[in-house]
C-alpha positions as CSV (number, residue, x, y, z in Angstrom):
1,X,24.3,12.0,-0.5
2,X,21.9,9.7,1.4
3,X,18.6,9.0,-0.4
4,X,15.9,8.9,2.2
5,X,12.9,8.6,-0.2
6,X,10.4,5.8,0.1
7,X,7.1,5.0,-1.7
8,X,4.0,3.9,0.0
9,X,1.3,2.5,-2.3
10,X,2.2,5.0,-5.0
11,X,2.7,7.9,-2.6
12,X,6.4,9.0,-2.5
13,X,7.6,10.4,0.8
14,X,10.8,12.5,1.3
15,X,11.7,10.2,4.2
16,X,10.1,7.3,6.2
17,X,9.5,9.3,9.4
18,X,5.8,9.6,10.3
19,X,4.5,10.7,13.7
20,X,1.9,8.2,14.8
21,X,-1.8,8.9,15.3
22,X,-2.7,10.3,18.7
23,X,0.8,11.6,19.5
24,X,1.0,14.6,17.1
25,X,-2.4,16.1,17.3
26,X,-3.4,17.8,14.0
27,X,0.1,19.0,13.3
28,X,-0.4,22.7,13.9
29,X,0.4,22.2,17.6
30,X,3.8,20.8,16.8
31,X,4.4,23.3,14.0
32,X,5.0,25.9,16.7
33,X,8.1,24.0,17.7
34,X,9.7,23.2,14.3
35,X,9.0,23.0,10.6
36,X,7.0,19.8,10.4
37,X,7.3,19.7,6.6
38,X,10.7,18.0,7.2
39,X,8.7,14.9,7.9
40,X,7.6,12.3,5.4
41,X,4.0,12.6,6.5
42,X,2.1,12.3,9.8
43,X,-1.0,10.4,10.9
44,X,-3.4,12.7,12.6
45,X,-5.6,11.9,15.7
46,X,-7.9,9.0,15.3
47,X,-11.3,10.1,14.0
48,X,-14.8,8.6,14.6
49,X,-18.2,9.5,13.1
50,X,-19.4,11.2,16.2
51,X,-17.5,13.3,18.8
52,X,-16.0,11.4,21.7
53,X,-14.9,12.7,25.1
54,X,-12.9,9.5,25.7
55,X,-12.5,7.4,28.8
56,X,-12.6,8.8,32.4
57,X,-9.4,9.9,34.1
58,X,-6.8,8.8,35.1
59,X,-6.2,7.3,31.7
60,X,-2.3,7.6,31.4
61,X,0.3,5.7,33.5
62,X,4.0,5.6,33.2
63,X,5.8,2.2,33.0
64,X,9.4,1.1,32.7
65,X,10.5,2.1,29.2
66,X,7.0,3.0,28.1
67,X,3.6,4.2,29.0
68,X,0.0,2.9,29.3
69,X,-2.9,4.9,27.8
70,X,-6.6,4.5,27.7
71,X,-7.6,7.8,26.2
72,X,-10.5,6.2,24.3
73,X,-10.3,7.9,20.9
74,X,-11.1,11.4,22.2
75,X,-11.9,13.5,19.1
76,X,-14.3,16.1,17.8
77,X,-15.9,13.8,15.3
78,X,-15.4,13.6,11.5
79,X,-17.5,16.6,10.5
80,X,-15.6,19.0,12.9
81,X,-12.3,17.5,11.8
82,X,-13.2,18.4,8.2
83,X,-14.6,21.8,9.0
84,X,-12.1,23.0,11.6
85,X,-9.0,20.8,12.0
86,X,-7.9,20.0,8.5
87,X,-8.1,23.6,7.3
88,X,-5.7,24.6,10.1
89,X,-3.5,21.6,9.4
90,X,-3.1,22.5,5.7
91,X,-1.9,26.0,6.7
92,X,1.3,24.5,8.3
93,X,1.8,21.1,6.5
94,X,2.0,21.1,2.8
95,X,2.3,17.4,2.0
96,X,-0.3,14.6,2.0
97,X,-1.3,13.4,5.5
98,X,-2.5,10.1,6.8
99,X,-6.1,10.1,8.2
100,X,-6.5,7.6,11.0
101,X,-10.0,6.2,11.1
102,X,-11.8,4.6,14.1
103,X,-15.2,3.0,14.3
104,X,-17.5,0.8,16.3
105,X,-19.4,-0.8,13.4
106,X,-18.6,-1.7,9.8
107,X,-21.0,1.0,8.6
108,X,-19.3,3.7,10.7
109,X,-15.8,2.8,9.4
110,X,-17.1,3.1,5.8
111,X,-18.9,6.4,6.5
112,X,-16.0,8.1,8.2
113,X,-13.5,6.8,5.6
114,X,-15.6,8.2,2.7
115,X,-15.8,11.6,4.3
116,X,-12.0,11.9,5.1
117,X,-11.0,10.4,1.8
118,X,-12.8,13.2,0.0
119,X,-10.4,15.8,1.4
120,X,-7.5,16.7,-0.9
121,X,-4.9,16.8,1.9
122,X,-5.5,13.1,2.7
123,X,-3.1,10.8,0.9
124,X,-3.6,7.6,2.9
125,X,-6.4,6.2,5.0
126,X,-5.1,4.3,8.1
127,X,-8.0,2.2,9.4
128,X,-7.6,1.3,13.1
129,X,-9.3,-2.0,13.6
130,X,-8.3,-2.2,17.3
131,X,-11.7,-0.6,18.1
132,X,-14.4,-2.7,19.9
133,X,-17.1,-4.1,17.7
134,X,-20.4,-3.0,19.4
135,X,-22.4,-5.6,17.4
136,X,-20.2,-8.5,18.6
137,X,-19.9,-8.1,22.3
138,X,-17.2,-5.5,22.2
139,X,-14.5,-7.7,20.8
140,X,-11.9,-5.8,18.7
141,X,-12.4,-6.0,14.9
142,X,-8.6,-6.7,14.7
143,X,-8.8,-9.9,16.7
144,X,-10.9,-11.7,14.1
145,X,-9.7,-12.4,10.6
146,X,-13.3,-12.4,9.3
147,X,-14.2,-9.1,10.9
148,X,-10.9,-7.6,9.7
149,X,-11.6,-8.6,6.1
150,X,-15.2,-7.3,6.4
151,X,-14.0,-3.9,7.5
152,X,-11.4,-3.8,4.8
153,X,-13.9,-4.6,2.1
154,X,-16.3,-1.9,3.4
155,X,-13.7,0.9,3.4
156,X,-12.3,-0.3,0.0
157,X,-15.7,0.2,-1.6
158,X,-15.9,3.9,-0.6
159,X,-12.5,5.2,-1.9
160,X,-9.8,4.7,-4.4
161,X,-7.2,6.2,-2.1
162,X,-4.7,3.8,-0.5
163,X,-6.0,1.9,2.5
164,X,-3.6,0.8,5.3
165,X,-5.2,-1.4,8.0
166,X,-3.7,-0.8,11.4
167,X,-3.5,-4.1,13.3
168,X,-3.7,-5.0,16.9
169,X,-0.9,-7.1,18.4
170,X,-3.2,-8.7,20.9
171,X,-3.8,-11.8,18.8
172,X,-2.5,-15.3,18.5
173,X,-1.4,-15.0,14.9
174,X,-1.0,-11.5,13.4
175,X,-0.2,-12.9,10.0
176,X,-3.7,-14.4,9.7
177,X,-5.2,-11.0,10.3
178,X,-2.8,-9.4,7.8
179,X,-3.7,-12.0,5.1
180,X,-7.4,-11.3,5.7
181,X,-6.8,-7.6,5.2
182,X,-4.9,-8.3,2.0
183,X,-7.8,-10.5,0.8
184,X,-10.2,-7.7,1.5
185,X,-8.4,-5.2,-0.7
186,X,-6.0,-3.4,1.6
187,X,-3.1,-1.5,-0.1
188,X,-0.9,-1.8,3.0
189,X,-0.6,-2.7,6.7
190,X,0.3,-0.6,9.7
191,X,1.6,-2.4,12.7
192,X,1.6,-2.6,15.6
193,X,-0.9,-0.9,17.8
194,X,-0.5,-1.0,21.6
195,X,-0.2,-4.1,23.7
196,X,-2.8,-4.5,26.5
197,X,-1.4,-3.9,30.0
198,X,-2.1,-2.5,33.5
199,X,-0.6,-1.0,36.6
200,X,-1.9,-1.1,40.2
201,X,-1.9,1.8,42.7
202,X,-0.3,0.2,45.8
203,X,-1.8,2.8,48.2
204,X,-5.3,2.4,46.9
205,X,-5.0,-1.3,46.0
206,X,-6.8,-0.6,42.8
207,X,-5.9,-0.4,39.1
208,X,-4.1,2.9,38.4
209,X,-6.0,3.5,35.2
210,X,-9.8,4.2,35.7
211,X,-10.5,2.0,32.7
212,X,-8.5,-0.8,34.4
213,X,-6.3,-1.6,31.4
214,X,-4.5,0.5,28.8
215,X,-2.4,0.2,25.7
216,X,1.4,-0.2,26.3
217,X,3.6,1.8,24.0
218,X,7.2,3.0,24.0
219,X,10.6,1.4,23.7
220,X,9.5,-1.6,25.8
221,X,7.5,-3.0,22.9
222,X,10.0,-2.5,20.1
223,X,11.2,-6.1,20.0
224,X,7.6,-7.3,19.8
225,X,6.8,-4.9,17.0
226,X,9.9,-5.8,15.1
227,X,9.0,-9.5,15.2
228,X,5.5,-8.9,14.0
229,X,6.6,-6.6,11.1
230,X,9.1,-9.3,10.2
231,X,6.4,-12.0,10.2
232,X,3.9,-10.0,8.3
233,X,6.4,-9.0,5.6
234,X,6.8,-12.7,4.9
235,X,3.1,-13.3,4.9
236,X,1.7,-10.7,2.5
237,X,2.8,-8.7,-0.5
238,X,1.8,-5.3,0.8
239,X,3.9,-2.4,2.0
240,X,4.1,-2.0,5.8
241,X,4.3,1.0,8.0
242,X,6.2,-0.3,11.1
243,X,5.7,1.2,14.5
244,X,6.0,0.3,18.2
245,X,8.8,1.7,20.4
246,X,10.9,3.4,17.8
247,X,13.2,5.9,19.5
248,X,16.3,6.3,17.4
249,X,17.7,6.4,13.8
250,X,19.0,2.9,14.4
251,X,15.5,1.7,15.3
252,X,14.2,3.1,12.0
253,X,16.8,1.2,10.0
254,X,16.2,-2.0,12.0
255,X,12.4,-1.8,11.5
256,X,13.0,-1.2,7.7
257,X,15.3,-4.2,7.5
258,X,12.5,-6.3,9.2
259,X,10.2,-5.3,6.3
260,X,8.8,-1.8,6.9
261,X,8.7,0.7,4.0
262,X,8.0,3.6,6.4
263,X,8.0,4.0,10.2
264,X,5.9,5.7,12.7
265,X,7.1,7.2,16.0
266,X,4.4,7.4,18.7
267,X,5.0,7.5,22.4
268,X,8.4,9.2,22.1
269,X,6.7,12.3,20.8
270,X,5.2,12.7,24.2
271,X,8.6,12.3,25.9
272,X,10.5,14.6,23.5
273,X,8.4,16.6,21.0
274,X,11.6,17.1,18.8
275,X,12.3,13.3,18.5
276,X,11.2,13.0,14.8
277,X,13.2,16.0,13.8
278,X,16.3,14.7,15.6
279,X,16.0,11.2,14.2
280,X,15.8,12.7,10.7
281,X,18.9,14.7,11.3
282,X,20.9,11.7,12.5
283,X,19.6,9.2,9.9
284,X,22.2,10.1,7.1
285,X,25.1,9.5,9.5
286,X,23.7,6.2,10.7
287,X,23.2,5.2,7.1
288,X,26.8,6.0,6.2
289,X,28.0,4.0,9.2
290,X,26.3,0.9,7.9
291,X,27.0,1.5,4.2
292,X,23.5,2.4,3.2
293,X,23.1,4.8,0.3
294,X,19.3,4.5,-0.3
295,X,16.8,3.6,2.4
296,X,14.6,1.9,-0.1
297,X,17.3,-0.7,-0.7
298,X,17.1,-2.0,2.9
299,X,13.4,-2.8,3.0
300,X,13.2,-6.4,4.1
301,X,17.0,-6.8,4.0
302,X,17.0,-9.0,7.1
303,X,15.1,-11.8,5.2
């Protein structure tokens, strides 16, 4: 019988399938479709200190083999997440969840992390450092090794729970950022977030997305994500959650061979809400085809 179990920074998951933040809501929406307890875990919607309406519309655009989004971290704020969303979530999902943390200053990251970490349902804090640093001209925390390390140290100080830093691919050398997070005390790395892109409305002769640019996700970015996971696996001694364009059981295995301990599925949840369930059902047969008895044995196997 195929063994799908993996361990992330001390947290054992039944399988490596994790819906990515922003594509699975708070779980209870998807629980109306199937038993989401089949999943290893899931990363709920990115949370900031204060409520955010997000960017103006239109903020979604389709592309070949993917999509652009500029939603802008729309969420009700950490206090409402704790009082309203997490109680509903725990009614339908009975495993530890991953709390995705956003912020626009080091202090905000630390404050939001501390609040979410105090909830029993949260097993891992996933800190999204692709947010713009309001104190540094709007440049993303994740594009500077110094800023990435500073945020990592700040969130490390407020919790003993595992911290996974979610990295932006929009950098020259992602391994430099990963090393900075490791130096700052991270327990793991999540990568990649979306790649910056845009579309133009031919009739209006203007950018299709109101925000001008958006994050590209979906199968189009899988080769880029795979390469970055491969490089980061060689650069640090931390477990990796690999994501970016995963759309099949074969993709999951390929990402794990590149160095991921677990995988997140993002954009494909919006195309097919049953995608994670279906990948999980197909995974044992694909493992058998390639002579894999335990998924944990293939982590980094391509190195």
